[in-house]
Legacy VTK file of the C-alpha trace (Angstrom):
# vtk DataFile Version 3.0
C-alpha trace
ASCII
DATASET POLYDATA
POINTS 53 float
90.090 101.604 95.747
88.193 102.460 92.590
84.965 100.630 91.815
82.883 101.209 88.674
80.087 103.598 89.616
77.549 101.353 87.908
78.310 98.649 90.507
77.584 100.914 93.495
75.101 103.513 92.184
72.126 101.951 93.998
73.960 102.000 97.324
75.012 105.613 96.775
71.407 106.560 95.956
69.996 104.828 99.062
72.681 106.162 101.405
74.099 102.713 102.212
77.433 103.866 100.828
78.612 107.437 101.489
80.551 109.227 98.757
83.766 110.430 100.415
85.285 112.640 97.700
82.387 113.618 95.394
84.383 116.146 93.354
87.232 113.771 92.525
87.198 111.377 89.583
89.994 109.087 88.486
91.273 109.510 84.957
89.727 107.120 82.476
91.921 104.290 81.295
91.802 102.558 77.921
90.987 98.862 77.845
92.249 96.498 75.163
90.957 93.026 74.451
92.715 90.423 72.336
91.120 87.121 71.470
91.933 84.272 69.098
89.878 83.719 65.975
86.890 81.434 66.528
88.534 78.498 64.700
91.662 78.713 66.860
89.867 79.158 70.166
90.082 76.410 72.755
86.800 75.315 74.360
88.471 75.909 77.718
88.585 79.644 76.955
84.809 79.879 76.650
82.802 81.684 79.306
79.519 80.010 80.298
76.546 82.160 79.300
78.527 84.386 76.918
78.027 84.006 73.197
80.545 85.647 70.868
79.377 87.088 67.569
LINES 1 54
53 0 1 2 3 4 5 6 7 8 9 10 11 12 13 14 15 16 17 18 19 20 21 22 23 24 25 26 27 28 29 30 31 32 33 34 35 36 37 38 39 40 41 42 43 44 45 46 47 48 49 50 51 52
């Protein structure tokens, strides 16, 4: 299982979570995001607390 390091860094630093394979890193993967134009967006697609520019 691969978890973003940012999500577990504190636990790694405090020793709560041991790093099992410290020399191994998974290859980075590209991420794509598609979204409708603001005028065509349904209110149901909105995420509470997130404001799009």
